[in-house]
DORO-150771 format. One line per field, with one value per residue: x, y, z of N, C-alpha, C, O in turn; residue number from 1. Coordinates in pm, 1 decimal. Example, Ala and Ser with C-alpha at 12.3 -4.5 7.8 and 13.67 -1.06 7.14 Angstrom:
residues 2
n.X (1319.0,1285.0)
n.Y (-569.0,-225.0)
n.Z (780.0,708.0)
ca.X (1230.0,1367.0)
ca.Y (-450.0,-106.0)
ca.Z (780.0,714.0)
c.X (1320.0,1290.0)
c.Y (-330.0,3.0)
c.Z (780.0,787.0)
o.X (1423.6,1340.9)
o.Y (-331.9,113.8)
o.Z (846.5,803.9)
num (1,2)
end
This chain:
residues 210
n.X (-1390.8,-1696.5,-1816.0,-2009.3,-1967.4,-1712.4,-1764.1,-1922.5,-1735.9,-1556.8,-1706.0,-1739.2,-1476.4,-1413.5,-1550.5,-1420.7,-1157.5,-1172.0,-1251.3,-1191.5,-886.6,-581.0,-417.5,-512.7,-456.4,-179.8,-116.1,-202.8,-42.4,204.0,170.6,148.9,401.7,587.9,473.1,282.0,422.1,647.2,532.3,411.6,559.6,510.6,249.8,293.5,420.0,206.6,42.7,201.4,183.9,-87.7,-90.5,72.0,-88.2,-304.5,-181.1,-117.4,-374.8,-453.8,-278.5,-370.0,-272.1,-384.9,-603.0,-499.5,-473.2,-737.7,-815.5,-631.6,-581.4,-347.8,-168.0,-308.2,-308.4,-35.1,38.2,-140.0,-50.9,204.1,139.4,-9.7,177.2,359.6,206.5,161.4,425.0,479.7,302.6,410.9,652.5,554.1,422.2,632.6,765.5,954.7,842.2,884.8,977.5,742.2,779.0,680.3,704.5,972.4,1243.6,1324.0,1628.7,1749.4,1813.8,1639.8,1395.0,1415.1,1348.7,1328.0,1259.1,1004.5,862.3,882.4,750.9,481.1,426.8,451.5,247.4,14.9,61.5,90.7,-156.8,-386.5,-661.5,-717.5,-623.0,-791.0,-1030.0,-1007.2,-992.6,-1249.8,-1405.5,-1302.2,-1327.9,-1599.5,-1627.9,-1504.6,-1490.0,-1510.3,-1500.3,-1330.2,-987.8,-805.3,-566.7,-560.8,-793.0,-738.7,-529.7,-666.3,-842.4,-658.1,-529.3,-743.8,-819.0,-583.4,-576.0,-804.4,-740.5,-503.1,-591.7,-756.8,-576.0,-404.8,-570.7,-606.2,-340.7,-292.0,-480.9,-378.3,-133.4,-219.4,-332.7,-99.2,24.0,-114.2,-39.1,165.4,287.0,506.9,392.0,133.4,183.7,307.8,96.7,-65.4,98.7,95.8,-170.7,-202.7,-22.1,-152.2,-372.7,-252.7,-168.9,-417.9,-527.5,-356.0,-423.2,-691.8,-661.4,-524.1,-726.7,-890.8,-1049.2,-1001.9,-1234.6,-1393.8)
n.Y (5316.9,5190.1,5063.0,4861.0,4775.8,4667.7,4454.1,4297.2,4226.5,4089.8,3866.9,3751.8,3693.2,3471.0,3265.4,3272.5,3209.5,2950.0,2800.8,2516.5,2470.3,2529.2,2647.6,2534.5,2263.8,2280.9,2366.1,2147.0,1944.8,2037.4,2026.8,1752.4,1667.8,1810.5,1855.6,2061.2,2272.7,2336.3,2359.7,2604.5,2791.5,2760.0,2848.5,3116.8,3193.6,3164.6,3373.1,3590.8,3572.7,3634.5,3900.7,4018.3,3969.2,4133.1,4382.0,4392.7,4409.6,4654.1,4831.7,4825.8,4648.1,4403.6,4431.6,4394.4,4120.0,4058.8,4171.2,4104.1,3830.4,3694.0,3759.4,3647.9,3377.5,3313.1,3345.1,3162.3,2912.7,2898.8,2876.7,2635.7,2444.3,2462.0,2367.8,2103.4,2016.2,2036.3,1839.7,1604.2,1594.1,1565.7,1323.9,1152.1,1165.6,1035.4,783.8,869.7,782.1,847.7,1135.6,1368.5,1537.8,1572.4,1788.0,1836.8,1822.6,2136.9,2140.5,1964.2,2081.1,2361.2,2692.2,2895.0,2761.6,2666.4,2904.9,3016.7,2825.3,2837.1,3102.8,3105.8,2931.1,3080.5,3328.3,3261.4,3199.7,3301.1,3313.9,3362.9,3624.4,3759.4,3708.6,3857.7,4103.3,4128.4,4117.1,4282.9,4569.1,4612.2,4656.9,4890.3,5232.5,5497.0,5756.6,5784.6,5759.9,5538.3,5376.3,5311.0,5161.9,4944.8,4836.6,4758.3,4569.1,4382.7,4303.7,4189.4,3977.1,3828.1,3756.0,3586.8,3392.4,3298.2,3171.0,2975.5,2826.9,2740.5,2568.6,2368.6,2280.0,2192.2,1987.3,1800.2,1746.4,1627.3,1395.4,1280.8,1221.1,1000.4,801.6,523.6,351.7,328.6,272.3,378.4,653.3,684.4,642.1,855.9,1068.8,1022.9,1067.7,1344.8,1441.3,1372.6,1541.9,1792.2,1770.8,1742.9,1992.7,2155.3,2068.5,2144.9,2422.9,2469.7,2422.7,2638.1,2907.8,3230.3,3369.6,3278.2)
n.Z (6416.3,6517.5,6835.5,6817.3,6558.0,6575.5,6749.1,6584.6,6389.5,6550.8,6625.0,6372.9,6318.7,6474.8,6348.4,6102.3,6177.6,6289.9,6078.0,5880.3,5704.5,5511.6,5711.6,5950.3,5905.5,5888.0,6147.8,6303.2,6200.2,6283.6,6560.6,6588.6,6515.6,6674.3,6923.1,7155.1,7286.2,7130.3,6887.4,6873.2,6738.9,6469.9,6464.0,6523.6,6288.1,6110.4,6198.3,6132.9,5859.0,5820.4,5906.3,5710.3,5486.1,5547.1,5544.4,5275.4,5168.2,5282.4,5158.7,4907.9,4728.9,4728.8,4567.8,4320.2,4294.1,4277.8,4039.3,3843.5,3654.0,3592.6,3804.7,4018.1,3941.3,3943.0,4216.6,4323.4,4219.7,4327.5,4598.1,4591.0,4502.0,4712.1,4929.0,4848.6,4849.4,5126.4,5206.7,5094.2,5234.4,5497.1,5470.8,5436.4,5673.7,5942.4,6170.7,6459.5,6798.7,7061.9,7243.5,7384.8,7604.1,7638.3,7555.4,7232.5,7039.3,6922.3,6653.9,6540.4,6506.3,6393.1,6488.3,6300.4,6061.9,6122.7,6166.4,5910.0,5762.7,5857.7,5789.5,5506.1,5432.6,5476.9,5341.5,5075.8,4989.1,4782.2,4790.5,5055.7,5085.6,4904.9,5028.2,5264.7,5141.4,5048.7,5280.1,5493.9,5420.5,5467.2,5733.1,5789.1,5885.8,5695.3,5767.9,5973.6,6100.6,5900.2,5939.5,6219.1,6240.5,6070.9,6217.0,6450.0,6343.1,6243.7,6483.4,6618.2,6447.1,6448.8,6716.5,6748.9,6560.8,6663.8,6896.3,6779.8,6614.3,6811.6,6949.1,6754.4,6730.4,6991.8,7010.4,6826.3,6950.2,7185.2,7086.6,6998.6,7241.0,7324.0,7158.2,7115.5,6948.3,6673.3,6425.5,6438.2,6451.9,6208.7,6028.5,6097.6,6020.5,5746.9,5701.6,5762.8,5578.0,5342.3,5367.3,5339.8,5072.1,4951.4,5016.7,4867.8,4611.8,4597.2,4618.3,4380.0,4204.4,4220.0,4057.2,3903.4,3902.3,4100.3)
ca.X (-1477.9,-1789.4,-1808.6,-2097.1,-1902.7,-1602.4,-1821.8,-1965.1,-1615.3,-1502.5,-1784.0,-1706.8,-1337.7,-1410.2,-1592.3,-1313.3,-1037.6,-1192.1,-1285.1,-1082.5,-812.6,-437.8,-361.3,-550.7,-378.5,-40.6,-106.6,-216.5,77.6,311.4,146.3,177.1,545.2,669.4,403.1,227.4,518.1,734.0,450.1,361.3,634.4,437.0,134.6,344.1,440.8,74.4,-4.2,280.0,125.9,-213.9,-57.9,118.4,-204.9,-383.3,-104.9,-136.5,-509.7,-456.6,-202.1,-437.6,-210.1,-478.3,-692.9,-433.2,-510.1,-878.9,-838.0,-535.5,-584.7,-209.7,-114.3,-378.6,-264.3,103.2,36.8,-214.7,31.3,311.0,79.0,-48.9,299.3,417.7,125.1,190.5,560.2,465.6,234.3,505.7,745.2,482.6,392.7,756.0,826.9,977.6,756.7,976.2,916.4,669.5,846.4,627.8,748.1,1115.1,1279.2,1405.6,1739.6,1706.6,1832.8,1529.7,1285.3,1460.8,1241.1,1316.7,1186.6,863.1,806.7,871.5,648.3,350.7,413.1,430.4,116.3,-88.1,88.4,79.0,-296.4,-452.7,-801.4,-721.7,-608.1,-912.7,-1135.9,-989.9,-1024.8,-1395.4,-1471.0,-1253.7,-1385.8,-1736.0,-1623.2,-1429.3,-1560.8,-1427.4,-1495.2,-1232.0,-854.4,-800.9,-457.5,-598.9,-895.0,-669.9,-455.8,-763.0,-890.1,-548.0,-509.5,-858.6,-811.0,-469.6,-613.6,-894.3,-669.8,-406.1,-666.2,-802.3,-462.9,-354.7,-660.0,-573.1,-209.3,-307.9,-553.8,-285.3,-32.3,-285.1,-340.3,36.8,52.6,-182.2,15.0,290.0,344.3,551.1,299.8,22.5,233.9,333.0,-30.1,-109.9,179.4,44.4,-301.5,-184.0,42.3,-257.7,-455.2,-175.8,-175.7,-555.7,-543.1,-286.8,-502.3,-810.6,-616.5,-491.3,-850.7,-962.5,-1040.1,-995.4,-1369.5,-1471.9)
ca.Y (5198.9,5188.3,4945.4,4757.4,4723.8,4580.4,4330.8,4216.5,4169.6,3995.3,3743.9,3693.3,3645.2,3335.7,3173.1,3270.9,3144.8,2807.2,2731.7,2427.8,2515.7,2498.9,2687.4,2434.4,2142.7,2311.1,2369.2,2011.2,1870.2,2084.2,1970.2,1609.2,1643.9,1874.0,1880.1,2197.1,2373.2,2378.3,2387.4,2742.3,2874.4,2753.8,2937.4,3253.9,3217.0,3182.7,3508.2,3683.8,3567.0,3708.8,4043.0,4060.3,3971.0,4251.4,4496.8,4390.0,4461.4,4795.5,4908.4,4818.8,4547.6,4291.8,4454.0,4340.2,3978.6,4050.7,4219.3,4045.8,3684.0,3646.1,3769.6,3548.4,3243.5,3293.6,3323.7,3038.6,2795.0,2895.6,2822.0,2496.0,2363.4,2459.2,2279.0,1966.0,1989.4,2007.8,1711.8,1497.0,1587.8,1510.4,1184.3,1074.4,1186.6,912.9,759.9,875.1,747.6,957.4,1197.8,1504.0,1622.0,1599.6,1896.9,1783.0,1907.7,2250.3,2112.1,1883.0,2168.3,2499.4,2790.3,2969.1,2680.7,2662.3,3037.1,3032.3,2732.2,2895.5,3227.0,3076.9,2867.7,3184.8,3436.6,3212.7,3162.6,3420.7,3314.6,3427.5,3768.4,3808.6,3702.5,3977.2,4217.7,4136.5,4127.8,4391.5,4701.3,4622.7,4695.7,5015.1,5360.3,5585.6,5887.9,5780.5,5720.5,5398.2,5296.0,5258.4,5059.1,4826.2,4778.7,4692.2,4450.8,4286.5,4251.3,4103.6,3855.1,3749.4,3700.2,3472.0,3287.6,3241.7,3077.5,2863.3,2743.5,2677.2,2454.7,2263.2,2226.7,2119.3,1863.6,1705.7,1705.1,1535.1,1267.7,1227.2,1166.6,871.5,703.1,463.6,266.3,402.6,251.4,472.4,785.5,681.6,659.3,993.4,1152.5,1004.3,1132.6,1489.2,1465.9,1365.4,1661.7,1899.9,1751.2,1773.9,2138.2,2210.0,2035.5,2231.3,2558.1,2473.2,2416.1,2765.1,2996.0,3371.6,3425.7,3218.7)
ca.Z (6413.8,6629.6,6921.7,6762.1,6437.0,6618.7,6802.7,6470.1,6329.0,6648.0,6610.8,6242.2,6323.0,6530.5,6242.4,6002.8,6232.1,6313.8,5953.0,5837.3,5588.0,5517.6,5840.1,6050.1,5876.3,5922.8,6294.1,6355.3,6161.2,6370.7,6693.0,6581.3,6501.6,6777.3,7047.4,7161.0,7332.0,7020.4,6769.6,6874.0,6643.7,6343.5,6482.4,6510.9,6145.5,6049.7,6231.7,6051.3,5725.5,5823.7,5914.3,5577.9,5398.0,5579.6,5493.4,5130.1,5143.4,5319.9,5059.9,4778.9,4642.6,4720.8,4454.8,4201.3,4285.6,4241.4,3902.6,3749.7,3652.2,3591.3,3940.4,4098.8,3901.5,3988.3,4361.8,4348.3,4192.2,4427.9,4719.0,4570.3,4497.0,4846.0,5011.8,4806.8,4900.0,5269.4,5218.0,5064.5,5347.3,5612.4,5438.3,5446.7,5804.5,6018.7,6287.1,6573.0,6926.7,7123.2,7357.4,7376.0,7713.9,7628.0,7465.9,7126.4,7001.4,6842.1,6512.0,6491.9,6465.9,6403.5,6498.8,6174.2,5963.9,6160.3,6138.7,5765.1,5715.1,5885.6,5712.2,5364.5,5414.3,5467.6,5246.7,4937.9,4964.7,4728.7,4831.8,5186.1,5063.3,4841.2,5128.7,5347.1,5056.0,5037.0,5410.4,5578.9,5392.6,5518.2,5873.9,5800.6,5888.8,5613.4,5830.4,6081.5,6052.3,5857.9,5997.5,6350.3,6218.9,6018.6,6329.5,6536.9,6271.5,6241.4,6618.4,6649.3,6367.4,6497.4,6846.5,6731.2,6487.7,6757.7,6980.8,6696.9,6574.6,6934.0,6975.5,6658.5,6766.8,7117.7,6980.9,6764.1,7048.2,7278.4,7015.3,6997.9,7373.9,7340.6,7064.6,7163.0,6845.0,6554.5,6314.2,6451.7,6415.3,6064.3,5957.8,6119.7,5931.4,5611.4,5695.5,5752.5,5449.1,5240.6,5379.2,5276.5,4927.1,4912.8,5023.5,4751.4,4492.7,4598.8,4586.2,4237.2,4126.2,4227.9,3940.9,3938.2,3907.9,4208.9)
c.X (-1566.0,-1778.0,-1891.3,-2036.9,-1790.4,-1655.8,-1867.4,-1844.8,-1553.3,-1574.2,-1751.0,-1567.0,-1328.0,-1448.3,-1483.9,-1195.8,-1053.5,-1232.0,-1167.8,-1016.9,-666.4,-374.1,-390.7,-470.9,-233.6,-21.4,-112.5,-94.9,195.5,295.3,177.3,326.8,625.9,604.4,361.6,334.5,606.7,654.6,399.6,436.8,569.6,315.8,177.5,368.0,310.1,21.2,72.0,226.1,-4.0,-187.7,-13.6,3.2,-288.6,-313.7,-121.3,-272.9,-514.9,-385.0,-266.5,-379.3,-303.3,-574.4,-633.5,-468.1,-654.5,-903.4,-746.2,-537.6,-443.8,-150.9,-177.5,-326.2,-123.7,106.6,-32.5,-126.4,150.8,257.7,44.6,72.6,361.1,339.3,149.6,328.3,555.8,399.8,327.0,604.0,678.8,456.6,514.5,825.9,840.1,882.1,845.4,904.5,851.1,745.4,807.0,684.3,895.2,1140.2,1371.1,1522.6,1691.8,1718.3,1717.2,1416.0,1328.4,1343.3,1219.3,1236.2,1037.7,794.4,782.9,761.4,508.1,324.6,379.0,294.8,7.5,-62.2,75.6,-61.6,-372.6,-599.1,-816.9,-712.9,-734.4,-1030.4,-1128.5,-1027.8,-1175.7,-1462.6,-1432.7,-1318.1,-1526.6,-1740.2,-1548.6,-1523.1,-1472.5,-1417.9,-1395.6,-1097.4,-847.7,-687.7,-494.9,-701.6,-832.9,-591.1,-549.6,-815.4,-782.6,-526.3,-621.8,-849.5,-696.3,-502.3,-699.9,-824.5,-565.8,-473.1,-705.9,-687.4,-400.0,-439.9,-628.3,-439.5,-217.8,-378.9,-460.5,-181.5,-91.5,-301.1,-203.9,71.4,-4.5,-124.9,149.9,357.0,384.7,455.7,182.5,65.1,258.3,204.1,-88.1,-32.8,129.4,-91.4,-289.6,-113.6,-59.5,-347.0,-385.1,-187.8,-315.7,-579.3,-475.0,-363.8,-626.3,-773.3,-586.9,-616.8,-929.3,-943.6,-1044.5,-1134.2,-1450.7,-1396.8)
c.Y (5197.4,5057.2,4830.1,4693.7,4628.4,4448.1,4238.1,4150.3,4064.8,3861.1,3673.5,3632.0,3503.7,3232.7,3159.5,3186.9,2994.0,2730.4,2644.0,2479.7,2479.4,2535.3,2586.5,2305.8,2162.2,2308.5,2228.8,1926.0,1908.9,2028.8,1822.2,1582.5,1694.4,1881.1,2026.3,2301.1,2424.5,2409.8,2529.9,2830.9,2870.9,2845.9,3082.7,3288.9,3239.4,3323.0,3613.9,3688.1,3645.1,3858.8,4095.4,4064.8,4095.9,4378.6,4507.4,4447.6,4611.3,4883.0,4905.6,4716.4,4427.7,4305.7,4399.4,4193.2,3962.3,4087.8,4154.9,3893.5,3626.2,3647.3,3664.7,3408.3,3213.7,3261.9,3192.1,2916.2,2784.7,2833.2,2675.2,2403.7,2352.0,2365.9,2132.5,1924.1,1956.2,1872.4,1594.3,1480.6,1525.1,1361.4,1096.3,1089.9,1054.8,904.3,752.1,834.1,869.5,1007.5,1343.8,1594.3,1658.3,1712.9,1841.9,1875.4,2018.2,2223.0,2032.5,1970.9,2314.4,2595.7,2862.2,2891.8,2675.8,2795.4,3055.6,2944.1,2789.7,3019.8,3198.5,3012.1,2973.5,3284.6,3391.0,3162.5,3285.2,3428.9,3382.2,3578.5,3827.6,3805.4,3825.2,4102.2,4237.7,4167.9,4254.0,4526.8,4720.2,4670.0,4827.1,5134.9,5461.5,5726.1,5895.3,5733.8,5570.9,5317.5,5232.8,5146.7,4930.7,4756.6,4700.0,4563.8,4342.1,4222.2,4154.7,3970.4,3766.1,3684.1,3575.9,3357.7,3220.1,3138.6,2953.5,2769.5,2674.9,2556.3,2338.4,2197.2,2142.6,1986.3,1758.2,1656.0,1608.8,1396.9,1199.7,1162.4,1025.8,762.2,652.0,378.3,349.8,388.5,347.5,612.2,793.1,705.8,798.5,1089.9,1143.0,1072.1,1282.8,1526.4,1466.2,1488.7,1783.1,1891.3,1783.3,1924.6,2205.9,2186.4,2124.0,2374.1,2572.0,2475.3,2546.4,2845.3,3140.3,3429.8,3373.4,3229.5)
c.Z (6538.7,6707.4,6866.2,6637.0,6473.9,6673.0,6690.5,6403.4,6421.0,6637.8,6479.8,6242.9,6378.0,6425.6,6136.7,6052.4,6248.8,6188.7,5910.4,5709.7,5601.7,5651.2,5949.2,6031.0,5918.0,6074.1,6353.4,6320.2,6249.6,6511.5,6698.3,6583.0,6620.6,6914.9,7054.7,7190.3,7219.8,6893.6,6762.4,6775.5,6505.7,6349.0,6467.3,6364.3,6072.2,6076.5,6153.0,5909.1,5717.1,5825.4,5778.3,5477.9,5421.7,5531.7,5342.5,5093.2,5170.7,5217.7,4922.4,4685.2,4626.5,4604.8,4325.9,4182.8,4239.5,4095.6,3799.5,3759.3,3657.0,3731.7,4030.9,4069.7,3951.4,4137.5,4396.1,4329.1,4286.0,4556.4,4706.4,4572.3,4636.1,4937.8,4976.9,4857.1,5049.2,5292.0,5196.1,5180.4,5469.9,5592.7,5462.3,5581.3,5880.0,6137.4,6410.2,6700.8,6989.7,7245.0,7359.8,7483.5,7703.6,7531.8,7357.4,7098.1,6908.6,6693.6,6453.5,6441.7,6480.4,6399.9,6366.8,6071.2,5995.2,6133.5,5989.3,5708.6,5735.4,5802.2,5566.5,5338.5,5398.3,5355.5,5102.2,4906.2,4913.5,4766.9,4967.9,5172.9,5002.9,4938.1,5219.3,5269.0,5045.8,5170.5,5486.9,5548.1,5448.0,5663.5,5895.8,5801.3,5817.2,5671.1,5944.4,6026.3,6020.8,5921.9,6131.6,6336.1,6163.8,6129.5,6420.4,6473.1,6270.3,6377.1,6656.4,6576.6,6413.5,6631.6,6829.6,6657.7,6576.5,6847.7,6901.5,6661.0,6695.3,6970.2,6882.6,6694.4,6893.5,7095.6,6922.9,6864.2,7151.0,7215.7,7016.8,7131.4,7390.9,7251.5,7112.9,7056.2,6723.5,6436.5,6317.3,6407.2,6265.8,5986.6,5978.8,6030.3,5787.9,5594.9,5680.1,5622.1,5336.8,5245.4,5319.7,5124.4,4876.1,4913.3,4905.0,4623.4,4482.8,4562.6,4437.9,4150.7,4129.6,4100.2,3987.7,3960.7,4024.8,4340.6)
o.X (-1516.2,-1736.4,-1847.7,-2052.9,-1774.2,-1599.2,-1853.0,-1850.2,-1503.0,-1511.4,-1736.5,-1542.0,-1244.5,-1386.7,-1457.7,-1141.8,-959.2,-1245.1,-1054.8,-1084.7,-629.7,-286.9,-304.1,-423.6,-171.8,77.9,-35.6,-49.9,277.1,392.9,225.9,373.0,721.3,672.2,401.4,337.7,637.8,703.9,350.2,384.9,574.1,283.1,106.9,339.5,302.4,-38.3,14.6,222.8,-28.6,-253.9,-55.6,-2.4,-337.9,-378.8,-137.1,-284.7,-572.6,-426.5,-222.2,-429.2,-301.2,-622.0,-706.1,-489.8,-689.2,-1000.1,-779.1,-499.7,-421.7,-90.8,-108.9,-302.3,-95.6,169.2,10.3,-126.7,194.0,322.7,66.5,71.0,409.5,399.1,157.5,346.9,619.3,435.9,322.8,635.7,738.7,467.6,502.0,933.6,748.0,846.0,877.3,782.8,898.8,772.7,890.2,709.7,937.9,1064.8,1484.6,1516.6,1603.8,1640.5,1697.1,1348.8,1282.3,1251.4,1105.7,1153.8,954.5,681.8,677.6,688.2,426.6,214.5,288.3,233.9,-82.3,-154.3,51.9,-82.2,-419.0,-655.4,-916.4,-785.5,-779.8,-1119.9,-1230.0,-1087.4,-1223.4,-1564.4,-1519.4,-1360.0,-1568.2,-1843.4,-1531.5,-1622.0,-1371.7,-1335.4,-1378.3,-1091.7,-880.6,-708.7,-465.2,-698.2,-870.0,-586.0,-517.5,-830.8,-811.6,-507.2,-597.7,-869.4,-709.4,-461.7,-671.8,-846.6,-543.0,-417.7,-691.1,-699.1,-347.9,-388.4,-623.8,-426.3,-158.3,-341.8,-462.5,-145.5,-22.4,-285.1,-193.5,140.3,51.0,-157.8,238.1,471.9,306.6,440.2,136.5,-7.2,232.8,203.0,-152.5,-90.7,121.8,-123.1,-356.6,-142.3,-53.8,-392.7,-448.9,-213.4,-331.0,-642.9,-528.1,-369.5,-661.7,-843.7,-620.2,-614.1,-1023.3,-834.6,-1086.6,-1148.7,-1563.4,-1446.6)
o.Y (5202.7,4954.6,4715.0,4574.1,4522.6,4342.2,4116.2,4033.2,3962.6,3755.3,3551.3,3531.6,3425.0,3126.6,3050.0,3104.1,2918.5,2608.1,2692.4,2527.0,2406.2,2463.3,2555.9,2246.2,2072.8,2255.0,2196.0,1844.7,1824.2,1988.5,1771.6,1486.3,1629.3,1909.6,2106.5,2406.3,2543.5,2478.1,2573.1,2934.1,2969.9,2912.9,3162.7,3400.7,3323.1,3385.0,3714.4,3793.8,3714.5,3935.0,4202.9,4154.7,4157.2,4471.7,4616.8,4525.2,4687.1,4996.3,4975.2,4698.0,4359.1,4206.4,4362.6,4147.2,3865.6,4041.8,4151.2,3836.0,3521.7,3548.8,3600.6,3329.9,3102.8,3164.8,3119.7,2825.7,2674.6,2747.5,2597.9,2298.5,2245.4,2292.5,2047.6,1811.0,1860.8,1799.2,1496.1,1368.6,1442.1,1282.7,980.8,1033.9,973.1,1006.0,643.7,849.7,981.8,931.7,1432.2,1712.4,1762.1,1731.4,1804.1,1994.3,1996.1,2276.8,2032.0,1936.6,2383.6,2582.0,2887.1,2949.9,2680.6,2798.9,3103.6,2984.0,2791.2,3039.6,3259.7,3035.4,2958.1,3321.2,3473.5,3091.3,3365.8,3538.1,3450.1,3652.0,3934.1,3889.6,3888.9,4195.1,4350.7,4236.9,4324.2,4595.0,4833.3,4717.4,4870.1,5139.0,5506.6,5805.9,6000.9,5675.1,5487.4,5201.1,5115.8,5048.6,4820.8,4633.8,4589.0,4462.0,4224.7,4101.0,4051.3,3864.4,3643.7,3570.8,3471.7,3240.6,3099.6,3031.5,2840.8,2647.8,2564.0,2454.3,2223.2,2074.9,2035.2,1884.8,1642.3,1538.3,1518.9,1294.7,1078.2,1060.4,943.3,644.6,730.8,337.2,432.1,481.2,393.4,680.6,896.0,781.7,853.4,1181.3,1243.3,1126.4,1342.9,1630.4,1550.0,1536.1,1867.4,1991.1,1843.9,1978.4,2301.3,2273.3,2171.8,2439.5,2673.4,2523.6,2564.6,2849.3,3168.4,3529.5,3417.7,3184.8)
o.Z (6651.2,6653.6,6868.2,6612.7,6413.0,6646.0,6699.6,6365.6,6374.2,6641.5,6475.7,6176.3,6333.4,6415.2,6087.1,5979.2,6224.8,6192.6,5904.8,5618.6,5693.6,5699.8,6031.2,6127.7,5975.8,6123.3,6443.7,6401.0,6286.1,6574.8,6799.5,6644.3,6663.3,7013.5,6970.2,7126.6,7214.7,6803.8,6658.2,6732.9,6432.7,6251.1,6405.8,6321.4,5982.2,5988.4,6111.2,5846.2,5618.5,5754.9,5735.5,5393.9,5327.0,5484.4,5288.2,4998.4,5092.8,5193.0,4831.0,4574.2,4524.2,4549.6,4233.6,4070.8,4171.7,4034.9,3680.9,3861.3,3718.1,3774.5,4110.4,4161.5,3996.8,4180.0,4486.0,4412.5,4320.2,4616.3,4799.7,4636.1,4674.2,5016.5,5065.7,4902.0,5094.1,5384.1,5270.2,5220.5,5538.2,5686.7,5503.1,5601.8,5881.2,6196.7,6459.2,6710.5,6973.0,7338.1,7339.3,7459.6,7754.0,7436.3,7386.5,7129.5,6825.4,6614.8,6332.0,6344.4,6571.2,6319.2,6326.4,6000.7,5904.6,6083.9,5947.3,5618.0,5643.1,5750.7,5510.2,5234.1,5315.5,5282.5,5013.9,4808.0,4994.2,4775.1,4993.3,5239.8,5045.0,4930.7,5247.3,5323.3,5035.4,5174.3,5538.9,5641.6,5473.0,5711.2,6009.8,5728.0,5871.8,5626.7,6005.3,5918.3,6105.2,5956.1,6155.9,6410.4,6205.1,6135.7,6462.9,6540.6,6293.0,6386.4,6718.9,6635.9,6417.2,6657.6,6889.0,6688.4,6565.9,6872.4,6948.8,6675.2,6683.7,7016.1,6925.9,6689.6,6901.9,7154.7,6964.1,6863.9,7198.8,7282.5,7033.7,7135.0,7463.5,7267.1,7147.1,7072.6,6675.8,6357.0,6212.8,6334.7,6203.2,5889.7,5889.3,5971.5,5716.9,5489.0,5596.1,5562.9,5246.7,5141.4,5256.7,5057.0,4770.0,4822.6,4848.2,4536.4,4375.0,4485.7,4376.6,4037.5,4052.2,4043.2,4100.0,4031.3,4047.3,4443.9)
num (1,2,3,4,5,6,7,8,9,10,11,12,13,14,15,16,17,18,19,20,21,22,23,24,25,26,27,28,29,30,31,32,33,34,35,36,37,38,39,40,41,42,43,44,45,46,47,48,49,50,51,52,53,54,55,56,57,58,59,60,61,62,63,64,65,66,67,68,69,70,71,72,73,74,75,76,77,78,79,80,81,82,83,84,85,86,87,88,89,90,91,92,93,94,95,96,97,98,99,100,101,102,103,104,105,106,107,108,109,110,111,112,113,114,115,116,117,118,119,120,121,122,123,124,125,126,127,128,129,130,131,132,133,134,135,136,137,138,139,140,141,142,143,144,145,146,147,148,149,150,151,152,153,154,155,156,157,158,159,160,161,162,163,164,165,166,167,168,169,170,171,172,173,174,175,176,177,178,179,180,181,182,183,184,185,186,187,188,189,190,191,192,193,194,195,196,197,198,199,200,201,202,203,204,205,206,207,208,209,210)
end
């Protein structure tokens, strides 16, 4: 991959990463619930999902989603149902007292659950995989080793997405610091829950041809 090509992809990655979507909602919901320090595990899960999506594209499995309406529909509905499920859970989350600086008990926010949550939000989004399938090949130099280029693309995209999701998580955690009334937190939880449900509804409305 030529230096100029990488710079073009690097610039595109920032736009891709900061685009509002399920990942951004997930990051902000995590920052609202756990604060920034503990919300980073959700971000790590999101990056794992991106890496798996890129591997799927590199192995050619992503082409199956682009050509098979059945495969696309199955993954789409799994993702939509999961987003709605997250929305309902967020909507019903208790308005706990604000204690961002304190370290909550590990049982309150197990790392494994946060990692899995972030991972599933990205990996069950077929539109994300198809987007990578459409964009990534444009930056590949077929005359050079592909594994190294895929690694460079993956590292670049994860870097920009890590920064973007960290900004979203930090923003939500800063909002949390300013809230002192359970009623305010309750309405924020309902707001983010509604955004999850909306994201799931939008995903469910996607057709294979668009």
